[in-house]
C-alpha positions, 0 to 999 in steps of 0.5 A: 486491510489495504489493497496495493494496486497496479497503479504503483507499478504503472507509475514506477515503470512508465508503463504502456497502454497494456499495463494501464489496463492491468488490474494487479492487486494484493490485499494486505491485512494489518488489523491484527497488528498493533502499529505502536509496537516496533515488532508489529511495524516490522511485520507490516513492512514485510507484508507490504514488501511481499505484496508490492513485489507480487503486484509489480511482477503481475502488472508487468508480466506481459512485458517482453523479457525480464524487468530490469532490477532497478525498475522492479525496485522502483516499482516496489518502492513506489507501491510501498510508499503509496501503501504507507501513505494510505495507512497513515491517512486511514489512521489519521482519519480514525483519530480525527473521528474519535476526537470528534466523538469524544468532544460530542460526548463531553458536550452532551448534557 
């Protein structure tokens, strides 16, 4: 599971101190997906987009007036990019751990 947090919204919108205190976050489950299948990666992309939209709206709900469309899209893009980087990092860590375990098993007498 991945948590998209308001930090993405803060980065994208150059937020003030009120936004910096925001704790907007959304959990995005993806353990049910096989990311080697394009259909499942599309599902994950949709989940990330939806979660990022929710986080950006919540993190900026105290701003007076409507959030400009360009700022909202920047926020969503930043949140999705952060989430994708976290997923990639997590997958790489798991792969490295499996390689180390496999090498230890091969080396064992």
